[in-house]
PQR file with spaces between the fields and no chain letter, atoms N, CA, C, O and H, PARSE charges and radii, in Angstrom:
ATOM       1  N    MET     1     111.337   -1.878   36.034 -0.4000 1.5000
ATOM       2  CA   MET     1     110.776   -1.296   35.456 -0.0000 2.0000
ATOM       3  C    MET     1     109.469   -1.262   34.035  0.5500 1.7000
ATOM       4  O    MET     1     108.856   -1.722   33.071 -0.5500 1.4000
ATOM       5  N    SER     2     109.600   -0.877   34.419 -0.4000 1.5000
ATOM       6  CA   SER     2     107.731   -0.379   32.682 -0.0000 2.0000
ATOM       7  C    SER     2     107.976    0.398   32.226  0.5500 1.7000
ATOM       8  O    SER     2     108.242    1.524   32.647 -0.5500 1.4000
ATOM       9  H    SER     2     110.098   -0.503   35.201  0.4000 1.0000
ATOM      10  N    GLN     3     107.929   -0.286   30.577 -0.4000 1.5000
ATOM      11  CA   GLN     3     108.094    0.046   29.597 -0.0000 2.0000
ATOM      12  C    GLN     3     106.542    1.116   28.824  0.5500 1.7000
ATOM      13  O    GLN     3     105.392    0.925   29.220 -0.5500 1.4000
ATOM      14  H    GLN     3     107.712   -1.200   30.235  0.4000 1.0000
ATOM      15  N    THR     4     106.821    1.946   27.957 -0.4000 1.5000
ATOM      16  CA   THR     4     105.594    2.655   28.179 -0.0000 2.0000
ATOM      17  C    THR     4     105.697    3.135   26.695  0.5500 1.7000
ATOM      18  O    THR     4     106.825    3.372   26.265 -0.5500 1.4000
ATOM      19  H    THR     4     107.755    2.101   27.636  0.4000 1.0000
ATOM      20  N    SER     5     104.518    3.314   25.801 -0.4000 1.5000
ATOM      21  CA   SER     5     104.829    3.480   24.134 -0.0000 2.0000
ATOM      22  C    SER     5     106.116    4.864   24.325  0.5500 1.7000
ATOM      23  O    SER     5     106.602    5.237   25.393 -0.5500 1.4000
ATOM      24  H    SER     5     103.601    3.121   26.151  0.4000 1.0000
ATOM      25  N    PRO     6     106.399    5.365   23.044 -0.5600 1.5000
ATOM      26  CA   PRO     6     107.353    6.559   23.237  0.2800 2.0000
ATOM      27  C    PRO     6     106.088    7.290   22.388  0.5500 1.7000
ATOM      28  O    PRO     6     105.209    6.840   21.653 -0.5500 1.4000
ATOM      29  N    ALA     7     106.539    9.020   22.991 -0.4000 1.5000
ATOM      30  CA   ALA     7     105.913   10.079   22.226 -0.0000 2.0000
ATOM      31  C    ALA     7     105.529    9.832   20.368  0.5500 1.7000
ATOM      32  O    ALA     7     106.272    9.176   19.638 -0.5500 1.4000
ATOM      33  H    ALA     7     107.254    9.386   23.588  0.4000 1.0000
ATOM      34  N    PRO     8     104.146   10.561   19.853 -0.5600 1.5000
ATOM      35  CA   PRO     8     104.631    9.655   18.474  0.2800 2.0000
ATOM      36  C    PRO     8     104.795   11.580   18.485  0.5500 1.7000
ATOM      37  O    PRO     8     104.354   12.568   19.073 -0.5500 1.4000
ATOM      38  N    ARG     9     105.903   11.122   17.208 -0.4000 1.5000
ATOM      39  CA   ARG     9     106.131   12.270   16.541 -0.0000 2.0000
ATOM      40  C    ARG     9     105.459   12.633   15.361  0.5500 1.7000
ATOM      41  O    ARG     9     104.781   11.826   14.725 -0.5500 1.4000
ATOM      42  H    ARG     9     106.260   10.320   16.730  0.4000 1.0000
ATOM      43  N    VAL    10     105.641   14.003   14.983 -0.4000 1.5000
ATOM      44  CA   VAL    10     105.690   14.369   13.206 -0.0000 2.0000
ATOM      45  C    VAL    10     105.787   13.649   12.195  0.5500 1.7000
ATOM      46  O    VAL    10     106.990   13.820   12.001 -0.5500 1.4000
ATOM      47  H    VAL    10     106.192   14.658   15.500  0.4000 1.0000
ATOM      48  N    CYS    11     105.349   12.715   11.082 -0.4000 1.5000
ATOM      49  CA   CYS    11     106.314   11.802   10.181 -0.0000 2.0000
ATOM      50  C    CYS    11     106.964   12.348    9.618  0.5500 1.7000
ATOM      51  O    CYS    11     106.206   13.033    8.932 -0.5500 1.4000
ATOM      52  H    CYS    11     104.372   12.575   11.239  0.4000 1.0000
ATOM      53  N    ARG    12     108.095   12.636    9.312 -0.4000 1.5000
ATOM      54  CA   ARG    12     109.172   13.562    8.693 -0.0000 2.0000
ATOM      55  C    ARG    12     108.908   13.109    6.911  0.5500 1.7000
ATOM      56  O    ARG    12     109.870   13.551    6.283 -0.5500 1.4000
ATOM      57  H    ARG    12     108.712   12.080    9.870  0.4000 1.0000
ATOM      58  N    ASP    13     107.919   12.388    5.978 -0.4000 1.5000
ATOM      59  CA   ASP    13     107.834   12.398    4.972 -0.0000 2.0000
ATOM      60  C    ASP    13     106.499   13.618    4.686  0.5500 1.7000
ATOM      61  O    ASP    13     106.311   14.465    3.813 -0.5500 1.4000
ATOM      62  H    ASP    13     107.138   12.029    6.488  0.4000 1.0000
ATOM      63  N    CYS    14     105.821   13.226    5.786 -0.4000 1.5000
ATOM      64  CA   CYS    14     104.761   14.602    5.204 -0.0000 2.0000
ATOM      65  C    CYS    14     104.701   15.962    5.752  0.5500 1.7000
ATOM      66  O    CYS    14     104.095   16.923    5.279 -0.5500 1.4000
ATOM      67  H    CYS    14     105.974   12.538    6.495  0.4000 1.0000
ATOM      68  N    ASP    15     105.431   15.909    6.839 -0.4000 1.5000
ATOM      69  CA   ASP    15     105.414   17.003    7.514 -0.0000 2.0000
ATOM      70  C    ASP    15     104.839   17.960    8.899  0.5500 1.7000
ATOM      71  O    ASP    15     105.106   18.944    9.588 -0.5500 1.4000
ATOM      72  H    ASP    15     105.924   15.128    7.224  0.4000 1.0000
ATOM      73  N    GLY    16     103.421   16.361    8.626 -0.4000 1.5000
ATOM      74  CA   GLY    16     102.215   16.663    9.267 -0.0000 2.0000
ATOM      75  C    GLY    16     101.494   16.508    8.634  0.5500 1.7000
ATOM      76  O    GLY    16     100.777   15.568    8.979 -0.5500 1.4000
ATOM      77  H    GLY    16     103.205   15.561    8.066  0.4000 1.0000
ATOM      78  N    PHE    17     101.181   17.033    7.624 -0.4000 1.5000
ATOM      79  CA   PHE    17      99.715   17.080    6.393 -0.0000 2.0000
ATOM      80  C    PHE    17      99.560   15.509    5.394  0.5500 1.7000
ATOM      81  O    PHE    17      99.716   15.185    4.217 -0.5500 1.4000
ATOM      82  H    PHE    17     101.763   17.796    7.344  0.4000 1.0000
ATOM      83  N    ALA    18      99.101   14.742    6.887 -0.4000 1.5000
ATOM      84  CA   ALA    18      98.658   12.656    6.512 -0.0000 2.0000
ATOM      85  C    ALA    18      98.620   13.012    4.766  0.5500 1.7000
ATOM      86  O    ALA    18      99.490   12.638    3.980 -0.5500 1.4000
ATOM      87  H    ALA    18      98.974   15.005    7.844  0.4000 1.0000
ATOM      88  N    THR    19      97.230   13.928    4.351 -0.4000 1.5000
ATOM      89  CA   THR    19      96.351   13.299    3.199 -0.0000 2.0000
ATOM      90  C    THR    19      95.875   14.459    2.614  0.5500 1.7000
ATOM      91  O    THR    19      95.064   15.267    3.067 -0.5500 1.4000
ATOM      92  H    THR    19      96.523   14.232    4.990  0.4000 1.0000
ATOM      93  N    ALA    20      96.656   14.455    1.219 -0.4000 1.5000
ATOM      94  CA   ALA    20      96.494   15.206   -0.129 -0.0000 2.0000
ATOM      95  C    ALA    20      95.370   15.213   -0.730  0.5500 1.7000
ATOM      96  O    ALA    20      95.167   14.224   -1.435 -0.5500 1.4000
ATOM      97  H    ALA    20      97.315   13.799    0.850  0.4000 1.0000
ATOM      98  N    THR    21      94.551   16.004   -0.693 -0.4000 1.5000
ATOM      99  CA   THR    21      93.308   16.257   -1.701 -0.0000 2.0000
ATOM     100  C    THR    21      93.198   17.082   -3.868  0.5500 1.7000
ATOM     101  O    THR    21      92.781   18.133   -4.356 -0.5500 1.4000
ATOM     102  H    THR    21      94.716   16.807   -0.120  0.4000 1.0000
ATOM     103  N    ILE    22      93.987   15.522   -4.549 -0.4000 1.5000
ATOM     104  CA   ILE    22      94.493   16.629   -5.621 -0.0000 2.0000
ATOM     105  C    ILE    22      92.863   15.805   -7.014  0.5500 1.7000
ATOM     106  O    ILE    22      92.389   14.724   -7.363 -0.5500 1.4000
ATOM     107  H    ILE    22      94.325   14.669   -4.153  0.4000 1.0000
ATOM     108  N    THR    23      92.693   17.357   -7.268 -0.4000 1.5000
ATOM     109  CA   THR    23      91.440   17.354   -8.252 -0.0000 2.0000
ATOM     110  C    THR    23      92.657   16.421  -10.065  0.5500 1.7000
ATOM     111  O    THR    23      93.845   16.217  -10.314 -0.5500 1.4000
ATOM     112  H    THR    23      93.078   18.235   -6.984  0.4000 1.0000
ATOM     113  N    THR    24      91.225   16.182  -10.811 -0.4000 1.5000
ATOM     114  CA   THR    24      92.420   15.157  -12.052 -0.0000 2.0000
ATOM     115  C    THR    24      91.860   15.996  -13.038  0.5500 1.7000
ATOM     116  O    THR    24      91.356   15.406  -13.994 -0.5500 1.4000
ATOM     117  H    THR    24      90.259   16.348  -10.609  0.4000 1.0000
ATOM     118  N    GLY    25      91.815   17.593  -13.040 -0.4000 1.5000
ATOM     119  CA   GLY    25      91.360   18.469  -13.757 -0.0000 2.0000
ATOM     120  C    GLY    25      90.827   18.652  -14.734  0.5500 1.7000
ATOM     121  O    GLY    25      90.865   19.865  -14.941 -0.5500 1.4000
ATOM     122  H    GLY    25      92.224   18.072  -12.263  0.4000 1.0000
ATOM     123  N    LEU    26      90.253   18.083  -15.613 -0.4000 1.5000
ATOM     124  CA   LEU    26      89.472   17.324  -16.169 -0.0000 2.0000
ATOM     125  C    LEU    26      87.718   18.007  -16.161  0.5500 1.7000
ATOM     126  O    LEU    26      86.815   17.222  -15.872 -0.5500 1.4000
ATOM     127  H    LEU    26      90.223   17.097  -15.444  0.4000 1.0000
ATOM     128  N    PRO    27      87.525   18.839  -16.350 -0.5600 1.5000
ATOM     129  CA   PRO    27      86.525   19.448  -15.477  0.2800 2.0000
ATOM     130  C    PRO    27      84.808   18.304  -16.215  0.5500 1.7000
ATOM     131  O    PRO    27      84.433   18.541  -17.363 -0.5500 1.4000
ATOM     132  N    ALA    28      84.216   17.453  -15.544 -0.4000 1.5000
ATOM     133  CA   ALA    28      83.124   17.348  -15.724 -0.0000 2.0000
ATOM     134  C    ALA    28      82.009   17.094  -16.843  0.5500 1.7000
ATOM     135  O    ALA    28      82.423   16.977  -17.996 -0.5500 1.4000
ATOM     136  H    ALA    28      84.521   17.260  -14.611  0.4000 1.0000
ATOM     137  N    ALA    29      80.839   17.013  -16.647 -0.4000 1.5000
ATOM     138  CA   ALA    29      79.778   17.472  -17.859 -0.0000 2.0000
ATOM     139  C    ALA    29      78.677   18.554  -17.216  0.5500 1.7000
ATOM     140  O    ALA    29      77.792   19.281  -17.669 -0.5500 1.4000
ATOM     141  H    ALA    29      80.502   17.108  -15.710  0.4000 1.0000
ATOM     142  N    ASP    30      79.321   18.199  -15.707 -0.4000 1.5000
ATOM     143  CA   ASP    30      78.518   19.011  -14.719 -0.0000 2.0000
ATOM     144  C    ASP    30      79.290   20.094  -14.420  0.5500 1.7000
ATOM     145  O    ASP    30      78.527   20.897  -13.882 -0.5500 1.4000
ATOM     146  H    ASP    30      80.040   17.609  -15.340  0.4000 1.0000
ATOM     147  N    GLY    31      80.565   20.628  -14.485 -0.4000 1.5000
ATOM     148  CA   GLY    31      80.691   21.318  -14.231 -0.0000 2.0000
ATOM     149  C    GLY    31      82.194   21.454  -13.049  0.5500 1.7000
ATOM     150  O    GLY    31      83.186   22.181  -13.102 -0.5500 1.4000
ATOM     151  H    GLY    31      81.185   19.976  -14.921  0.4000 1.0000
ATOM     152  N    THR    32      81.677   20.185  -11.853 -0.4000 1.5000
ATOM     153  CA   THR    32      82.666   19.802  -11.355 -0.0000 2.0000
ATOM     154  C    THR    32      83.731   19.007  -11.594  0.5500 1.7000
ATOM     155  O    THR    32      83.855   18.509  -12.714 -0.5500 1.4000
ATOM     156  H    THR    32      80.871   19.595  -11.810  0.4000 1.0000
ATOM     157  N    ARG    33      84.898   18.698  -10.340 -0.4000 1.5000
ATOM     158  CA   ARG    33      85.781   18.171  -10.547 -0.0000 2.0000
ATOM     159  C    ARG    33      86.301   16.715   -9.683  0.5500 1.7000
ATOM     160  O    ARG    33      86.387   16.502   -8.473 -0.5500 1.4000
ATOM     161  H    ARG    33      84.798   19.102   -9.431  0.4000 1.0000
ATOM     162  N    ASP    34      86.543   15.999  -10.661 -0.4000 1.5000
ATOM     163  CA   ASP    34      86.758   14.958   -9.644 -0.0000 2.0000
ATOM     164  C    ASP    34      87.731   14.957   -8.665  0.5500 1.7000
ATOM     165  O    ASP    34      88.863   14.941   -9.149 -0.5500 1.4000
ATOM     166  H    ASP    34      86.473   16.172  -11.643  0.4000 1.0000
ATOM     167  N    ILE    35      87.676   14.974   -7.014 -0.4000 1.5000
ATOM     168  CA   ILE    35      88.535   14.813   -6.047 -0.0000 2.0000
ATOM     169  C    ILE    35      88.748   13.334   -5.572  0.5500 1.7000
ATOM     170  O    ILE    35      87.913   12.487   -5.255 -0.5500 1.4000
ATOM     171  H    ILE    35      86.757   14.988   -6.621  0.4000 1.0000
ATOM     172  N    VAL    36      90.415   13.268   -5.629 -0.4000 1.5000
ATOM     173  CA   VAL    36      91.205   12.154   -5.465 -0.0000 2.0000
ATOM     174  C    VAL    36      91.750   12.423   -4.202  0.5500 1.7000
ATOM     175  O    VAL    36      92.618   13.295   -4.149 -0.5500 1.4000
ATOM     176  H    VAL    36      91.093   13.956   -5.887  0.4000 1.0000
ATOM     177  N    ARG    37      91.196   11.480   -2.522 -0.4000 1.5000
ATOM     178  CA   ARG    37      91.856   11.966   -1.835 -0.0000 2.0000
ATOM     179  C    ARG    37      92.781   10.967   -1.436  0.5500 1.7000
ATOM     180  O    ARG    37      92.349    9.891   -1.024 -0.5500 1.4000
ATOM     181  H    ARG    37      90.491   10.772   -2.566  0.4000 1.0000
ATOM     182  N    VAL    38      94.628   11.301   -1.543 -0.4000 1.5000
ATOM     183  CA   VAL    38      95.949   10.353   -0.916 -0.0000 2.0000
ATOM     184  C    VAL    38      96.219   10.935    0.592  0.5500 1.7000
ATOM     185  O    VAL    38      96.273   11.976    1.247 -0.5500 1.4000
ATOM     186  H    VAL    38      94.978   12.176   -1.879  0.4000 1.0000
ATOM     187  N    ASN    39      96.371    9.281    0.683 -0.4000 1.5000
ATOM     188  CA   ASN    39      97.704    8.960    2.331 -0.0000 2.0000
ATOM     189  C    ASN    39      98.853    9.145    2.314  0.5500 1.7000
ATOM     190  O    ASN    39      99.236    8.475    1.355 -0.5500 1.4000
ATOM     191  H    ASN    39      96.327    8.435    0.152  0.4000 1.0000
ATOM     192  N    CYS    40      99.752    9.657    2.778 -0.4000 1.5000
ATOM     193  CA   CYS    40     101.045    9.449    3.495 -0.0000 2.0000
ATOM     194  C    CYS    40     100.770    8.273    3.534  0.5500 1.7000
ATOM     195  O    CYS    40      99.682    7.902    3.974 -0.5500 1.4000
ATOM     196  H    CYS    40      99.440   10.201    3.557  0.4000 1.0000
ATOM     197  N    PRO    41     102.169    6.990    2.852 -0.5600 1.5000
ATOM     198  CA   PRO    41     102.560    5.649    2.933  0.2800 2.0000
ATOM     199  C    PRO    41     102.982    5.816    3.850  0.5500 1.7000
ATOM     200  O    PRO    41     102.569    4.841    4.477 -0.5500 1.4000
ATOM     201  N    THR    42     103.887    6.676    4.872 -0.4000 1.5000
ATOM     202  CA   THR    42     104.482    6.091    5.743 -0.0000 2.0000
ATOM     203  C    THR    42     103.991    6.183    6.918  0.5500 1.7000
ATOM     204  O    THR    42     104.231    5.237    7.669 -0.5500 1.4000
ATOM     205  H    THR    42     104.222    7.469    4.363  0.4000 1.0000
ATOM     206  N    CYS    43     103.347    7.069    7.329 -0.4000 1.5000
ATOM     207  CA   CYS    43     102.647    7.595    8.460 -0.0000 2.0000
ATOM     208  C    CYS    43     101.027    7.096    8.127  0.5500 1.7000
ATOM     209  O    CYS    43     100.089    7.592    8.752 -0.5500 1.4000
ATOM     210  H    CYS    43     103.152    7.837    6.719  0.4000 1.0000
ATOM     211  N    ARG    44     100.837    6.117    7.129 -0.4000 1.5000
ATOM     212  CA   ARG    44      98.830    5.917    6.795 -0.0000 2.0000
ATOM     213  C    ARG    44      98.038    6.957    7.425  0.5500 1.7000
ATOM     214  O    ARG    44      97.491    6.871    8.525 -0.5500 1.4000
ATOM     215  H    ARG    44     101.599    5.714    6.622  0.4000 1.0000
ATOM     216  N    GLY    45      98.023    8.007    6.584 -0.4000 1.5000
ATOM     217  CA   GLY    45      97.448    9.553    6.733 -0.0000 2.0000
ATOM     218  C    GLY    45      97.581    9.115    8.564  0.5500 1.7000
ATOM     219  O    GLY    45      97.256    8.287    9.415 -0.5500 1.4000
ATOM     220  H    GLY    45      98.467    8.077    5.690  0.4000 1.0000
ATOM     221  N    LEU    46      97.971    9.787    8.434 -0.4000 1.5000
ATOM     222  CA   LEU    46      97.593    9.928   10.414 -0.0000 2.0000
ATOM     223  C    LEU    46      98.214   11.667   10.750  0.5500 1.7000
ATOM     224  O    LEU    46      97.619   12.647   11.199 -0.5500 1.4000
ATOM     225  H    LEU    46      98.235   10.460    7.742  0.4000 1.0000
ATOM     226  N    GLY    47      99.453   11.502   10.361 -0.4000 1.5000
ATOM     227  CA   GLY    47     100.153   12.608   10.892 -0.0000 2.0000
ATOM     228  C    GLY    47     101.559   13.337   11.279  0.5500 1.7000
ATOM     229  O    GLY    47     102.161   14.389   11.069 -0.5500 1.4000
ATOM     230  H    GLY    47      99.935   10.706    9.996  0.4000 1.0000
ATOM     231  N    HIS    48     101.783   11.329   12.421 -0.4000 1.5000
ATOM     232  CA   HIS    48     102.493   10.861   13.200 -0.0000 2.0000
ATOM     233  C    HIS    48     103.601    9.599   13.205  0.5500 1.7000
ATOM     234  O    HIS    48     103.096    8.810   14.005 -0.5500 1.4000
ATOM     235  H    HIS    48     101.294   10.474   12.592  0.4000 1.0000
ATOM     236  N    THR    49     103.849    9.481   13.110 -0.4000 1.5000
ATOM     237  CA   THR    49     104.472    8.514   13.743 -0.0000 2.0000
ATOM     238  C    THR    49     105.230    8.022   14.926  0.5500 1.7000
ATOM     239  O    THR    49     106.167    8.788   15.154 -0.5500 1.4000
ATOM     240  H    THR    49     104.259   10.122   12.461  0.4000 1.0000
ATOM     241  N    VAL    50     105.160    6.819   15.940 -0.4000 1.5000
ATOM     242  CA   VAL    50     105.510    6.354   16.955 -0.0000 2.0000
ATOM     243  C    VAL    50     106.956    5.504   16.552  0.5500 1.7000
ATOM     244  O    VAL    50     107.176    4.580   15.768 -0.5500 1.4000
ATOM     245  H    VAL    50     104.399    6.198   15.755  0.4000 1.0000
ATOM     246  N    PRO    51     107.748    6.224   17.410 -0.5600 1.5000
ATOM     247  CA   PRO    51     109.715    5.325   17.464  0.2800 2.0000
ATOM     248  C    PRO    51     109.410    4.209   17.134  0.5500 1.7000
ATOM     249  O    PRO    51     108.390    4.038   16.466 -0.5500 1.4000
ATOM     250  N    ALA    52     110.661    2.562   17.728 -0.4000 1.5000
ATOM     251  CA   ALA    52     110.444    2.172   17.497 -0.0000 2.0000
ATOM     252  C    ALA    52     111.172    1.776   19.043  0.5500 1.7000
ATOM     253  O    ALA    52     112.085    2.487   19.464 -0.5500 1.4000
ATOM     254  H    ALA    52     111.489    2.701   18.271  0.4000 1.0000
ATOM     255  N    LEU    53     110.750    0.753   19.721 -0.4000 1.5000
ATOM     256  CA   LEU    53     111.790    0.763   20.905 -0.0000 2.0000
ATOM     257  C    LEU    53     112.676    0.427   21.090  0.5500 1.7000
ATOM     258  O    LEU    53     112.721   -0.768   20.795 -0.5500 1.4000
ATOM     259  H    LEU    53     110.008    0.176   19.379  0.4000 1.0000
ATOM     260  N    ARG    54     114.044    0.967   21.647 -0.4000 1.5000
ATOM     261  CA   ARG    54     114.934    0.425   21.783 -0.0000 2.0000
ATOM     262  C    ARG    54     114.863   -0.886   22.732  0.5500 1.7000
ATOM     263  O    ARG    54     114.240   -1.023   23.785 -0.5500 1.4000
ATOM     264  H    ARG    54     114.008    1.938   21.886  0.4000 1.0000
ATOM     265  N    THR    55     115.793   -1.922   21.960 -0.4000 1.5000
ATOM     266  CA   THR    55     116.067   -2.723   22.246 -0.0000 2.0000
ATOM     267  C    THR    55     117.216   -3.009   23.027  0.5500 1.7000
ATOM     268  O    THR    55     118.293   -2.528   22.673 -0.5500 1.4000
ATOM     269  H    THR    55     116.300   -1.811   21.105  0.4000 1.0000
ATOM     270  N    VAL    56     117.136   -3.774   24.110 -0.4000 1.5000
ATOM     271  CA   VAL    56     119.033   -4.186   24.954 -0.0000 2.0000
ATOM     272  C    VAL    56     119.140   -5.262   24.939  0.5500 1.7000
ATOM     273  O    VAL    56     118.433   -6.257   25.092 -0.5500 1.4000
ATOM     274  H    VAL    56     116.262   -4.164   24.397  0.4000 1.0000
ATOM     275  N    ARG    57     121.009   -4.804   24.550 -0.4000 1.5000
ATOM     276  CA   ARG    57     121.351   -5.813   23.886 -0.0000 2.0000
ATOM     277  C    ARG    57     121.393   -6.698   25.920  0.5500 1.7000
ATOM     278  O    ARG    57     121.245   -6.044   26.953 -0.5500 1.4000
ATOM     279  H    ARG    57     121.584   -3.995   24.426  0.4000 1.0000
ATOM     280  N    ALA    58     121.635   -8.254   25.841 -0.4000 1.5000
ATOM     281  CA   ALA    58     122.300   -8.775   26.594 -0.0000 2.0000
ATOM     282  C    ALA    58     123.726   -8.990   26.223  0.5500 1.7000
ATOM     283  O    ALA    58     124.046   -9.363   25.094 -0.5500 1.4000
ATOM     284  H    ALA    58     121.756   -8.785   25.002  0.4000 1.0000
ATOM     285  N    VAL    59     124.836   -8.684   27.459 -0.4000 1.5000
ATOM     286  CA   VAL    59     126.116   -8.386   27.543 -0.0000 2.0000
ATOM     287  C    VAL    59     126.935   -9.114   27.996  0.5500 1.7000
ATOM     288  O    VAL    59     127.080   -8.862   29.193 -0.5500 1.4000
ATOM     289  H    VAL    59     124.576   -8.381   28.376  0.4000 1.0000
ATOM     290  N    ARG    60     127.769  -10.166   27.553 -0.4000 1.5000
ATOM     291  CA   ARG    60     128.505  -11.554   28.664 -0.0000 2.0000
ATOM     292  C    ARG    60     128.466  -10.979   29.186  0.5500 1.7000
ATOM     293  O    ARG    60     128.301   -9.788   28.922 -0.5500 1.4000
ATOM     294  H    ARG    60     127.652  -10.371   26.581  0.4000 1.0000
ATOM     295  N    GLY    61     128.654  -11.693   30.761 -0.4000 1.5000
ATOM     296  CA   GLY    61     129.501  -11.597   31.652 -0.0000 2.0000
ATOM     297  C    GLY    61     129.144  -10.315   32.658  0.5500 1.7000
ATOM     298  O    GLY    61     129.831   -9.907   33.594 -0.5500 1.4000
ATOM     299  H    GLY    61     128.788  -12.661   30.975  0.4000 1.0000
ATOM     300  N    ALA    62     127.700   -9.735   32.124 -0.4000 1.5000
ATOM     301  CA   ALA    62     127.146   -8.123   33.425 -0.0000 2.0000
ATOM     302  C    ALA    62     125.995   -9.304   34.439  0.5500 1.7000
ATOM     303  O    ALA    62     125.304  -10.250   34.061 -0.5500 1.4000
ATOM     304  H    ALA    62     127.142  -10.066   31.363  0.4000 1.0000
ATOM     305  N    ALA    63     126.221   -8.679   35.869 -0.4000 1.5000
ATOM     306  CA   ALA    63     125.115   -9.197   35.913 -0.0000 2.0000
ATOM     307  C    ALA    63     123.954   -8.214   36.337  0.5500 1.7000
ATOM     308  O    ALA    63     122.796   -8.624   36.416 -0.5500 1.4000
ATOM     309  H    ALA    63     126.782   -7.911   36.176  0.4000 1.0000
């Protein structure tokens, strides 16, 4: 039996929006604002996660 990796799922924490762009709020001397990009810590900025593979438990007495 071959085991393939399961299909990726949308990240439950960021709902697929993996990177947020945040302004620092205060304008610089030239009128621009500093921008900080923040990645979702759960999916590391990918927007999807891969569920863990199921493990098979050995049952005593099974053939």
